[in-house]
N, C-alpha and C positions, 0 to 999 in steps of 0.2 A: 388542493391543501385539503377537499374534502372529503381523504379518507383519513387524516391526522388521528383522531380519534376511534378510528376503529379498531380494534388490535387484534378481533378474530379474523377481521380481513387482512391485518397483514400478515396473521397466521399461516394463511391461507396463502396467502402470496408468499412464503420464507417458504414452504411445502415444494408451491410447485417452481422455485428457482431451488433448486435443494443441486443441482448441478455445478451452480456458481458455486452454493458453500462450498459442496465437494471439491469441489477446483482449488481454493483459497484455501481449504484446509490444509490439501493434499501441499500447496504448495507454503507453506508455514513449518511444516513438516519438515520440508523438503530443505527448506533455508535455516531452519532453526539444527536440523538434526545435521545435516551436511554441514554446514560453518563447524560444530562441534566436532565432526571426526574426521575431517579435515586437516585440522587444527591440531588435535588431540593423537592419531595417525602419524603426521608429519613429525611432530613432538618423538610420539613411540620410534619409528623408523630412527631417527638421528640420537635417540640419546646414546646410545653408544661412544658415537662422536664428541659429544657435549662431555658424556663421562671422561672420556680420554682426555681431553681439552682441560676438565677443568681440574683433573688429578695433576695432569704437563709436572708442576713445581715440584715434587717427588718423585717421579720417574729419574731427571737426569740429576745424578749425586755431584754431579763436580762445577754444578754453575745453577744448582737452584737450592734453594733456602727449604730446609727437611719441617712434616708438618707433620703431627700425629693422626692419625684415621681412624674415626673411630664406628664401627660395624657394629648394627644389632637387627637381630632376625624378630620380626615383629609378629609375635603368636597370640591368635585370635582362640583361644579358649570357650567351652562350651559344657558347662558347670551344670548338674542336675539339681531339681528341685527341693530335693531334701537326702539324708541317706540311702533312700532307698533308689532311689533313680542315679546315683554316683556324687561323685565329692562336689560341694556345693562350692562359689567363688570364693568365698570367703575361707575355704578349706584349700584351696590351689593354690590361692594369693599368699598365707600362710607359708605353704607349701615348697612355694617358690625362693621366701624370703628367706625360710632356715637353712634348705638346702644348697644355697646357692654360694656356702662361703663352707661344706661341708666337706671336708678331707678326701674322702671316694670319691668322691663327684671333682675335682682340683688336681687330684694325683694323676686323674685318669687320663684329663687331657693335656697336663703336663709332660706326661711320658712320652705324647704324643709327640708335642711341637713345644718344649721348653728348650731344647737345643736348634731347633729354626731362631725361637723368638730372641736366645741367646747371642745367637750370631749376626742378626740382624741388629742388635743392644750393640753390639762393637762397629759398626757403619751409624748408626745413628750421634751414638755419645762424638766419636770425631767432627758429624756433621754440626750439633750442638756445641761443640769449639770453637770452630771454624766461625760460626756466624754470633760470637761473640754470647752461646744463652749459661755456657757454663764456665768455671775457673777450671787455671788448669790441674789444678790439685784431683778434681771430681773426673779425669783420664782414667783415672786409676782405680775406681771404684769398681769393684766388683759386681754384677751383677747374680744375684739370688733369685729361687723361687720367691720370695716376697717380693721381689718388685717385678714377679711373674704376674703374681694372683693382684698385685694395685691393677691391673692394666683389665680386668674382666667388669663387666656391665652389666647393671641391672635398672633397665627403667633410666638410663639416660647415667646411675652413678655407680660410683666404687662399691667395691663390697662390704667396706665397711660406712660407706652413706647410706647405702640400701640395705641393711639389715635396724637403721637407726629410723627410717622415712615410716612415718605412718601411710597407711593404703587405704583408699575408698575403696571397699569391698564388690561398688556396683558396677568396675569394670570389668573388662573383659578381654583387655587385650597385654597382655607383657612384654617386654624387650629383650632381650638376653644378647647380651654380643662383645666386643673384645677391642680393644684400641690398640695401634702399633702404627710407625712410621713406615709399613711395609701394608699394602693394601690390601693385596693377596692374600698376602700371609696371617691377619687381620681376621678374613672373610676364612678362609680355612678353617681359623680355631675358634668363633663363631658359630661356627655349623660344629663342630665337634662336640663345644659348651653345649651347645642348645637341645643336641640330641643328649646328649651325657646327664645333665640339669633334669632334663624332661623325663626323660626315663628312670631316674631316683625316685622322682617325685611320684609318677606314676605306681612305682613299684611302695612307696611312703604312703599314699592314700588309698589308691587302687585307678583303675582304669576314668578313662574321661578323654574325649576329642577335642581335639586343637588341630591349627589350620597355620602353617607360615603364610601369611599370606604380603609381605611387603617386606621390603628390607631396609632401615634408615640410614644412610652413608653422613660423616660430620667432619670436614676439614679444619683443624684448631691448629694455630702455630703453639710452640714446647710457651712453658713458663721460662721466664731465665729469675738467673742465681742471683743471692744479693753483689754486688759489686760487680756486674760484668755490665761489658755496654753493648748492645745486642745490632747488628749488623742490617737489617730486614730490608726482601726484595718484593713479598709480599704485600698485596694493595687494600687484605682485609687480614682482621686478626681472626675471623672462617670465616668457611663457606659451605654452602649447605649444597647437596644434591638430592631431590627425590624422585626418584624412579615410577614412571608412565606404566601398570600395568595395562593389561586387557580388561579384566574386571572395573577399573576406573572407565575406558573405555566406551566400553557396555555401559554403565552406568550411566554416565554424560550422555550418550546416545538415545538412554531410554526418558530421561530427564528432556533433553530436546526434542522429541516425539510427543510428550502431554506436552511441554511449552507450547510447540508447534501448534497443535491442537487448539489450544486455547486460545492465541492469538490469531491463527486462523478464525476459530469461529465467531470469536467478538469482531473480525474486522470484515469479514463473511454479511453478517446481523448486517453492520452499520452500509457493507454497501447495497446490500440488499433492500435496506429500510429509501437508501439516498432514489433508488431502482422502482422503486413502490410509491414516493413524492411522486416523482417525478416522470413515472411514466406519459404515454397520450394514448399510450392503447389498452384493450379491456383485454385483463385476464381474470376477473372476479366476478360472478351471478351479481354480487349489487350493485358493478359495471354495468352489467347490460339490462338491469330492471331499470337504470335511472332515463331511457327512454323512452318510459310509456309505452311500450308495445311490448303485449303478453308475451311473455316466456313462453316455448313451446313445448320445450325441452331441451337435451342437454348429451351431449356421445363425441364420441373419439373417433376425427378423420380416420385415421390408422387404424386397424383391429389391429394392437401389439399384445403382449403379454399380459396376465396379472388382471383383464378388463376387470373382471369380477370386483376383486379388493379395489383398484383405482376409483372405482363408480362410488361404490359403498365410502370409503375413505373421502371422496370429494362431498358425497349426498351427507355426512356428518360433519363434516365442517361446514358448508359452506347451504345442505338445505335442498332444496330442486329436488327435479327428477333426473338424476342422471342415468343414461342406458348401460347397463352393463353388459349386451353385446355388441356396443361397438354404436349406435345406432338404427337398426336395423327393424329393434321395436316401435324406437321412435318415433321411423318412416310409417311404417305399420298403424302405428296408433294417429297420426297426424292424416293419413288419410283416409281414414277409418270416421274422423271426427268431420271432416271436412265434408266428405261424402251426405253426413247425418246431418248438415248445416243446409248445404244446399248444389244439389246434386249438378246442377246446370250451368256451372259456373267456370270458368277454367281458372286452374291457378298459376302464376309466374313465381319462378324463383329466382330472386336478384337479390343483392348483398355487397357490400366493399369489399371482401373477401375474393381472393384468386376464379377467374373463369373457367378452371379447371374444377376445382371443390362444387362452382355453383352447376355446373354441368352431373357433374355425377352424384348429388342429389336431386337433381331435378331427375337422372333415369331412373334412377332408386325407389323413387315418390311414381312416376307413371308404371315403374311396373307392380307394383302393389295397388294401382289405384286401377278401378275395371268401371266406372261411371266417370271419371269426370277426366278433363286434357291437362296434362301438367309440361310446360315447357318452361325456357329458364333465362335470362337475360342478361348482361352483363350492369353491372350498377347504373346509378343517377348518372353519375360522377362520370361513369368512364365512354358511356353513350346518351344518346338521345332517344334510343328503341323505349328505353324503359320510361319515358315520361309521355309517346307517344302512345305505347300500351294503356299508361294510367288514366287515362281519357275514357277506356271502354267500360262500363258501366259491369260487365260479366265478368271481366275482370279482377281478383284477387291477389293480392301480393304475401305471399310467406321470405322472410328476410333471414340471410344462410348470415352467420356471422363467424370469426373463428378465436378464441382467446389466442393474445400472442402474436395478432396479425392484424384484426381491423382495429383501425384509429377510432376515436370516439369521437372527433370534430367530421370525422366524414361520416357516422352511424350517423347521428344529429342532423347534418346535412339531408341524409338522403331519406331522412323519415320526412324532413319539416318541407323538402320538396315534394312528394308523395301525397300528403298531408294538403300542402296549397292545391291539387292537380284533384282531390277528392277522392283520392284510391283507398278502397278498403284495404288492410293488410292484418292478417291472419294473426300473425306474430310473428315470431321469431326463433330460429336454431343457432344454437349455440355450440360449436364445435373447437375442442380440444386436438 
């Protein structure tokens, strides 16, 4: 717990554990994004079957109750900011509201689809009667154009209601549609009505950008005439089907990535904090300084890329003298310092890190030295040779330790034992 209040040390430790942070963030992104993607793609792939199952009450005219199917195209409009950049939202919405009931628009649609809907009316009226929605006398009611026009929809309202509705002009979406008891016919008429009405609006107020971004489907049982007794087989008075689009899947996946990064970053920071508090190894310059041994320098055992950047980065964060060449300059400077102090003494490299590391540093020190003899020996915990050598007054020790490998307790034991033997410790080299 001795590092608990040192925020700077924790930040350094966090940067040194960047791989842990990256892995946790990647896992967070994979979990959040993968979960959403798998769920939505599965729903997207099966929505055709789901839609078919939901529509099944109206596909069998002999055994299933009739239902109104309201199809609406959701149109996203892109208005201009002023008259110079195109029609404004207020102008576009007002044009849709006024022209939705215009004779030119309705006549164009009716010329193409009125007869088809009239045939559907004959099937519909019979089923309405069979299920008790209408009286016997209503079977003989004719189907006229005015009945056809009542089936058009604007923003979920029929044309009469839509003309009286107060709109808010900050909206950017308009729903245009048609209702029928035949879903395919309702969709075809909706598409024709959308194209015809939008073309009339553009002709009236000028060109503007728009896009059909979605389709709304609403199933609703018909209303019963007064005095009738209905025999319903549907489990609900209405049902809705919202189709999943590719855009929705992409949006949800992007949200999953963002949430995965945020949650992953938080979890990784907490995880690294626990590692920082509980580690028994040295990771920081401040850890190495606690043994009251001079720090001769710090470098990198493996000379991988970006050494100069890494060394400067560590120097800014921790201070100290990091060798940007790896440890070549460090070795040369240590040899020059030792030879200047006493060239008659021998130097023994030891430490708690692996013997291969000790041998490598000793070999490089020996190559750089011209006046002193340099050797190496395993740490005092691993071999008794260090204790024997420590009794020689002509031998001085250089400790070599590694961040992320050397244990704090082992270093403390090593320094304590060498001090008991009155061995001279020139200092410590710390490598990463």
